C-alpha positions as CSV (number, residue, x, y, z in Angstrom):
1,M,180.5,52.3,64.3
2,S,179.3,50.6,61.2
3,A,177.3,52.5,58.7
4,L,174.3,50.3,59.5
5,L,174.3,51.1,63.0
6,K,174.6,54.8,62.3
7,Q,171.6,54.5,60.0
8,I,169.6,52.7,62.9
9,F,170.9,55.4,65.4
10,A,169.9,58.2,63.0
11,F,166.5,56.6,62.4
12,L,165.8,56.2,66.2
13,I,166.8,60.0,66.8
14,S,164.6,61.2,63.9
15,S,161.7,59.0,65.2
16,F,162.1,60.3,68.8
17,V,162.2,63.9,67.6
18,I,159.0,63.3,65.4
19,F,157.3,61.5,68.3
20,L,158.3,64.4,70.7
21,L,157.0,67.0,68.3
22,L,153.7,65.0,67.8
23,F,153.4,64.7,71.6
24,V,154.0,68.4,72.2
25,F,151.7,69.3,69.3
26,T,148.9,67.0,70.5
27,F,149.0,67.8,74.2
28,Y,150.5,71.2,74.7
29,F,150.3,73.2,71.4
30,P,147.6,75.9,71.8
31,N,144.4,74.6,70.5
32,T,141.7,77.1,71.6
33,K,140.0,79.4,69.2
34,I,138.2,82.0,71.2
35,N,137.5,85.7,70.8
36,N,137.8,86.7,74.4
37,K,140.4,85.7,77.1
38,V,137.9,83.2,78.6
39,Q,135.1,81.3,77.1
40,S,132.2,79.7,79.1
41,I,131.0,76.3,78.2
42,Y,127.9,74.8,79.8
43,V,127.7,71.0,79.6
44,P,124.3,69.7,80.6
45,T,123.6,66.6,82.7
46,D,123.6,63.4,80.6
47,T,125.6,65.0,77.7
48,T,127.3,62.3,75.6
49,Y,131.0,62.5,74.6
50,S,129.8,63.1,71.0
51,E,127.6,66.0,72.1
52,L,130.5,67.4,74.1
53,L,132.7,67.4,71.0
54,A,129.9,69.3,69.2
55,L,129.7,71.8,72.1
56,I,133.5,72.5,72.1
57,S,133.9,72.4,68.4
58,P,133.5,76.1,67.8
59,Y,136.3,76.8,70.2
60,V,139.1,74.4,69.2
61,R,141.4,74.8,66.4
62,S,141.9,71.0,65.7
63,E,139.2,68.5,66.8
64,F,141.3,65.8,65.4
65,S,144.3,66.5,67.8
66,F,141.7,66.9,70.6
67,R,140.3,63.4,69.9
68,I,143.8,61.9,69.8
69,A,144.7,63.4,73.1
70,A,141.4,62.5,74.7
71,K,141.8,58.9,73.7
72,A,145.3,58.8,75.1
73,K,144.0,60.2,78.5
74,Q,141.1,57.9,78.4
75,F,138.8,60.9,78.5
76,R,135.5,59.4,77.0
77,T,132.8,60.7,79.3
78,A,131.4,64.2,79.5
79,R,131.1,65.7,82.9
80,P,128.2,68.2,83.5
81,G,128.8,71.7,84.6
82,H,130.3,75.1,83.7
83,F,133.7,75.2,82.5
84,L,136.1,78.1,81.5
85,L,138.3,77.7,78.3
86,E,141.1,80.1,78.0
87,V,143.3,81.5,75.2
88,G,146.4,79.4,74.6
89,M,145.1,76.2,76.3
90,G,146.6,72.9,74.9
91,N,144.7,69.7,74.8
92,Q,146.1,68.7,78.0
93,L,144.7,71.7,79.9
94,L,141.5,71.4,78.0
95,I,140.9,67.8,78.9
96,N,141.9,68.5,82.5
97,T,139.4,71.4,82.6
98,L,136.6,69.5,81.2
99,R,137.2,66.6,83.3
100,S,137.5,68.2,86.8
101,K,137.2,72.0,86.8
102,N,133.5,72.6,87.2
103,T,133.5,76.4,87.9
104,P,130.8,77.9,90.1
105,V,128.6,80.8,88.7
106,N,127.0,83.7,90.5
107,V,123.3,83.4,90.9
108,I,121.5,86.7,91.7
109,F,117.9,87.2,92.5
110,N,116.0,90.1,94.3
111,N,112.5,91.6,94.4
112,Q,110.7,88.7,92.9
113,Q,107.0,89.1,93.4
114,T,106.0,85.4,93.8
115,V,107.7,82.0,94.3
116,E,107.1,81.2,90.6
117,H,109.0,84.4,89.6
118,L,111.7,83.4,91.8
119,A,112.0,79.9,90.2
120,G,111.9,81.5,86.8
121,R,114.8,83.9,87.6
122,I,116.8,81.0,89.1
123,A,116.2,78.9,86.1
124,E,117.7,81.6,83.8
125,Q,120.9,81.2,85.6
126,L,121.1,77.5,86.3
127,E,120.6,74.2,84.4
128,V,117.6,73.3,86.7
129,D,114.2,74.0,85.3
130,S,111.6,76.3,87.0
131,L,109.1,73.4,87.2
132,S,111.5,71.3,89.2
133,L,112.3,74.2,91.5
134,I,108.6,75.0,92.1
135,Q,107.8,71.4,92.8
136,E,110.7,71.2,95.5
137,F,109.7,74.6,96.9
138,Y,106.1,73.4,97.4
139,S,106.9,69.8,98.5
140,K,105.5,68.9,101.8
141,S,108.9,68.0,103.1
142,F,110.5,71.3,102.4
143,L,107.5,73.4,103.8
144,E,107.5,71.3,106.9
145,L,111.3,71.8,107.2
146,V,111.2,75.5,106.9
147,E,107.8,75.7,108.9
148,L,106.1,78.1,106.4
149,N,102.9,77.7,104.2
150,Q,102.8,78.4,100.5
151,Q,101.9,82.0,101.0
152,E,104.7,82.6,103.4
153,L,107.4,80.8,101.5
154,L,108.8,83.7,99.6
155,S,109.9,85.2,103.0
156,F,112.3,82.3,103.3
157,F,114.7,83.3,100.5
158,I,117.2,86.0,101.2
159,P,118.0,88.2,98.0
160,N,121.7,88.2,97.3
161,S,124.3,87.0,94.9
162,Y,125.2,83.3,95.5
163,E,128.2,81.3,94.2
164,M,127.1,77.8,93.2
165,Y,127.5,75.1,90.6
166,W,125.6,75.7,87.5
167,N,124.3,72.0,87.6
168,V,123.0,71.9,91.1
169,S,119.7,70.0,91.4
170,A,116.5,71.6,92.9
171,K,117.1,69.8,96.2
172,E,120.6,71.0,96.3
173,F,119.6,74.6,95.8
174,C,117.0,74.4,98.5
175,D,119.7,72.9,100.9
176,R,121.9,75.9,100.1
177,M,119.2,78.4,100.6
178,L,118.5,76.8,104.1
179,D,122.0,77.3,105.0
180,E,122.0,80.9,103.8
181,H,118.7,81.5,105.7
182,I,120.3,80.3,109.0
183,R,123.4,82.3,108.3
184,F,121.3,85.4,107.6
185,W,119.2,85.1,110.8
186,N,122.4,85.6,113.0
187,T,122.3,86.2,116.8
188,N,122.0,90.0,116.4
189,R,119.1,89.8,114.0
190,E,117.3,87.3,116.0
191,L,117.6,89.4,119.2
192,K,116.1,92.4,117.3
193,R,113.3,90.3,115.8
194,K,112.3,88.8,119.2
195,L,112.2,92.3,120.7
196,K,109.8,93.3,118.0
197,K,107.7,90.1,118.9
198,L,107.5,89.2,115.3
199,S,108.3,85.9,113.4
200,R,111.0,85.8,110.7
201,A,108.2,85.5,108.2
202,E,106.4,88.6,109.7
203,V,109.5,90.6,109.6
204,V,110.1,89.9,105.9
205,N,106.4,90.3,105.2
206,L,106.4,93.9,106.7
207,A,109.6,94.6,105.0
208,A,108.3,93.9,101.6
209,I,105.6,96.6,102.1
210,V,108.3,99.0,103.4
211,N,110.5,98.0,100.3
212,E,107.7,99.2,97.9
213,E,106.7,102.2,99.9
214,S,110.2,103.7,100.0
215,K,113.2,103.3,97.7
216,N,115.3,105.6,100.0
217,P,117.2,103.3,102.4
218,D,117.7,106.1,104.8
219,E,114.0,106.6,105.1
220,R,113.0,103.0,105.5
221,P,113.4,102.8,109.3
222,L,111.1,105.7,109.6
223,V,108.5,104.1,107.4
224,A,108.9,100.8,109.2
225,G,108.2,102.7,112.4
226,V,104.9,103.9,111.1
227,Y,103.7,100.4,110.3
228,L,104.9,99.0,113.7
229,N,103.0,101.7,115.5
230,R,99.9,100.8,113.5
231,L,100.3,97.1,114.3
232,R,100.7,97.8,117.9
233,K,97.6,100.0,118.0
234,G,95.5,97.4,116.1
235,M,95.0,99.9,113.2
236,K,94.8,98.6,109.6
237,L,98.1,99.1,107.7
238,Q,96.4,100.8,104.8
239,A,99.4,100.4,102.6
240,D,98.9,101.2,98.9
241,P,101.5,98.6,97.7
242,T,99.3,95.8,99.1
243,V,96.4,97.1,97.0
244,V,98.5,97.3,93.9
245,Y,99.6,93.7,94.5
246,A,96.0,92.6,95.0
247,M,95.2,94.2,91.7
248,K,98.0,92.3,90.0
249,R,96.9,89.1,91.5
250,K,93.3,89.7,90.4
251,A,94.3,90.6,86.9
252,N,96.9,87.7,86.9
253,N,99.3,90.3,85.5
254,F,102.4,91.1,87.6
255,D,103.7,93.6,85.0
256,L,100.6,95.8,85.5
257,N,101.6,99.3,85.8
258,V,99.5,101.1,88.5
259,R,100.6,104.8,88.9
260,R,97.7,105.9,91.2
261,V,95.6,104.0,93.6
262,L,92.0,105.1,93.5
263,Y,89.3,104.9,96.0
264,K,87.6,102.1,94.1
265,D,90.7,100.1,94.3
266,L,90.7,100.2,98.0
267,K,87.6,98.1,98.1
268,I,89.0,95.1,96.2
269,N,88.2,91.9,98.1
270,S,91.6,90.3,98.7
271,P,93.4,89.2,101.9
272,Y,96.3,91.2,100.7
273,N,94.4,94.4,100.6
274,T,95.4,96.0,104.0
275,Y,92.7,98.7,103.5
276,K,90.1,96.0,104.0
277,Y,91.8,93.5,106.4
278,R,93.8,94.1,109.4
279,G,97.2,92.8,110.2
280,L,99.8,91.6,107.7
281,P,98.9,90.1,104.4
282,P,99.1,86.2,104.2
283,G,102.6,86.6,102.7
284,P,105.1,89.0,101.4
285,I,104.1,91.2,98.3
286,T,107.6,91.1,97.0
287,M,111.1,89.7,98.0
288,P,112.4,92.8,99.9
289,D,116.0,94.0,99.9
290,V,118.1,93.1,102.8
291,N,118.1,96.8,103.7
292,A,114.4,96.7,104.0
293,I,114.5,93.7,106.2
294,D,117.1,95.5,108.6
295,A,114.8,98.6,108.4
296,I,112.2,96.6,110.2
297,L,114.7,95.3,112.9
298,D,116.2,98.8,113.2
299,A,112.9,100.7,112.9
300,E,112.9,104.3,114.3
301,K,110.8,104.9,117.3
302,H,108.5,107.9,116.8
303,N,104.7,108.7,117.1
304,Y,103.9,108.9,113.4
305,L,100.9,107.0,112.3
306,Y,100.6,108.4,108.7
307,F,102.6,109.3,105.7
308,V,102.2,110.4,102.1
309,A,104.5,111.0,99.2
310,D,106.3,114.4,99.3
311,P,105.8,116.1,95.9
312,S,108.7,118.5,96.7
313,N,111.2,115.9,97.4
314,P,110.5,112.9,95.0
315,G,111.2,109.6,96.7
316,D,110.5,110.9,100.2
317,H,107.3,111.2,102.2
318,L,105.6,113.6,104.5
319,F,104.9,112.1,108.0
320,A,102.1,112.9,110.6
321,S,101.0,112.0,114.0
322,T,97.5,113.0,113.6
323,Y,94.9,112.2,111.0
324,A,94.2,116.0,110.6
325,K,97.7,116.7,109.6
326,H,97.9,113.7,107.4
327,L,94.8,115.1,105.5
328,K,96.6,118.3,104.8
329,N,99.7,116.5,103.6
330,R,97.5,114.2,101.4
331,D,95.8,117.2,99.9
332,V,99.2,118.5,98.8
333,Y,100.0,115.2,97.2
334,V,96.6,114.9,95.4
335,R,96.8,118.3,94.0
336,W,100.3,117.5,92.6
337,L,98.9,114.2,91.1
338,N,96.1,116.1,89.4
339,K,98.4,118.8,88.0
340,K,100.5,116.1,86.5
341,G,97.5,114.3,85.0
342,I,98.2,111.1,86.8
343,M,94.7,109.7,86.9
344,H,95.3,106.0,87.3
């Protein structure tokens, strides 16, 4: 082999090695700069490629090498969604992740007091804004689809943790909630509901009251039995939580702290005040726990018509079948409130 051929061969080998090293460095050498094992990146809808580079800039060691790799892989369009960057990722994995690995997030909501509160809670966890959600919730097409009015609508949503894409639209969110609603009201629950002669909205409406009356899951079927007895007898429900809710609506302050319901409060003129109006309120006073909904469906059968908080067992209640017995129980509770200085 001549000296010239040897030089050419050596040059080609050197060039290949350099190219190979550059290739490995550009595509496979670790290029993430994150403190945790995983870093969430949220890419909003309509994000430009330049804006994407700005988003990931704090988490990559070499933006220059990322740009080269992205150009080579023809990655020039940002995809919206939630993406997980991991320690040790090279540009190859980074680009593949940002291109096609939109990762679902867990959306959690419970005990919201109004549809507007629900929309706000969802908007805290997803890209969609609360106004878009409210408009979709109250749209004529959605209300007709779920066969509910605006006051009843909160009863449609089942509190839980749901895995979904961060960038779902308001319409897609509603479609998912419809699927979950149908799944929740399975054959077993539907059979129990029909035996109670209540609609789904009525079950949730009553469950909302039970939810606020008792935080003890084991006691809730007992409390539910009281309200079902009252409904069957045509009695007013006379539930303090409905009065509190009416007070909050009147004050337009759902953070209002009411520690004691007074006689004057029972006279507030609101369809949610079950001391003034018979039957169920126009809609639920909160989004009840699933446990409270099942407490209505599995309500305990008994003769109790009254109950009041039990001072000797915080969180529990004293139950009575007669009004005379109830008054005795109530006196015990009122004396306890006065002793504690809880006046309002």
